[in-house]
Residue, then its C-alpha position, 0 to 999 in steps of 0.5 A: m554506484k549511481l545507476s543513472n551514470c551506468p550505460v544499460e549494456r554494462l549493468s550486471l547484478k553487482d551494480f544493483p542495490k539489494i531490494d526487498l520490495l519494489g513498489m509502483g503507484i501514485i504518490p500524492f501530497d496529502l493535506l488533512f484536516t481534523v474536524k468534529k464532523y464532516p461539514m454539510v454543503g455550504i457550511k464553513v467549519d474550523a479545523e481542529s488540526f492540520l497535517m501535511q505529508g506524503g501519501g499513496p498506497v504503494p509509497n506508504v508500504t515502501v515507508g512501512m517496509a523501511r521502518l520494519g528494517l527492510k530495503s524498499a524502493l519506489i517507482a512513482p511520478i512527481g512534478n517538478d514543483p515544491f510538493g514533489e521535492v517535499l515528497l522526495t525529502e520525506l522518502r529519503k528521510e525514511k530510507v526508501d530508495t528514490s532512484f526510480i522516481i520519475k520527474k515530469n512537467k506536470p503537477t504533483a498529485l494532491a489529495s485533501g481530506f477531512i478526518e472526523k473525531s470518529g476516525s473516519r475520513t473523506m478524501v478527494l484526489s487531484r491527479e494529472i500525472s501518471v507512469t507510462p510503459n515508456d517511463i519504465k526502463l526494465a534493464m535499469l531496475p533491480i530484481p526485488k523479492i516482492l513487486h507491489l502494485d496498485g493498478r492506477d496506471m494499468p499499461a505500466t502495471m502490466k509491463l512490470a507484472r510480466w517482468a516480475k513473472r519472468n524474473k520469478v519475483i513475488v507480485s502483490f497487489d492492492i486496490g481499495s475501491v472500484r475505479n478502473d478495471v484492474s482484473e487484467v493483472f490478477p493472473y500475475v498476482d501471488h498475493l491479492v490483498v484488497a478491501d471489501e469496498y473493492a471485493f464486494p462490488f467487483t464480485k457482486t456479493k456481500n459475503v466475504k467467502k463467496a467474494i474470495d471464491k469469485l476472485s480466485q477465478f481470476c487470481k490463482g494466488t493467495i487472496v485476503i479481503t479486509e473489512g475494517i473492524k470486522g477483521s480480515t479473511g484469507k485463503e490460499f489457492e491450493n487450500d480449501m481452508f479459510v483463515n479469519q483474523k479479528a481486528h485489534k481494538v485501539k483508540n481510533v484517531d484516523t483510518t487513513g492508510a490502515g489498509d496500506c499498513y496491513h500490507s506492510g505487516y503482511l508482506f514483512a511476515l511473508l518475507n520472514g516465512k510466516t504462515l497465512a494466519e501469521r501474515m494476517q496477524y502482522g497485517s492486522a497489528a500494523a493497521a491497528l497501530k497506524c489508526t492510533k495517529a492522524g495521517a497515513r504515515s504518522g502511525i506506521p510502526n517500526k519493527k520493535e513497536l510491531l513485535a511489542f504490540l503482537n506480544s502484548k497480553k492487553n490486545r483485544y479485538y473488535y468483531v462484528 
């Protein structure tokens, strides 16, 4: 049954698809160049390889959850242009529900980046398109088990976060760096999994435990901070124990999307009733597998690959 043909007042629970995770966030079209070294100003270099594919933290998580065998759907704005059509095609191929994608008469967001031989990447984003509260028709949305947000468009983010709390939906939140002020949403978040590039500047500390304690003044849920090859540290609000998870040692090709994959593994484990320590193990493993391939989505593992990696006796860890 197509929701777009259903009058709002006639919708009932049986009309909605069953969704494990509903996400809202930016969805840029990524253009990625692999280079030996990031070029100096005024220098021309030849790329060793080139990759085009969809990106964005939340869309990457919806793809990750779909590959792990769960039902995911995405709210995101795209332009009425060829880039938008490619993004839609990719999501549908990955079996992500695109019923709630919003088409607008603005250009689809574009991201371009350089991937160095070391696996480090430098990205630039061009985005004129956004989601507004008026774009979101709450009566037309399914009630998911998890709502996953990135905070780029805060008015729309807050509308969805409040809706999720009214419907007893788990809210997870991802932010990789300090951009706009997203702290307004923290009281609604059940699982705040953020990068150290955000956590340390926001809390004005470089100690991960102190950063978690300061974040817990805003968020009363579980807080996890990821630190790349240093691993991750987490803490549940009602538990004084910190949990540490080392990062897996792999052949690092590209770190783009590693944090997104961490969320996929973490949330997959959450939906399967795993403990915080286990959720962090799943997240770390998913992130490591992603780093073995170029692009934000190329290395996203399926369920079989993730479980095989977790069960491998060859796993080793970085620890700094």
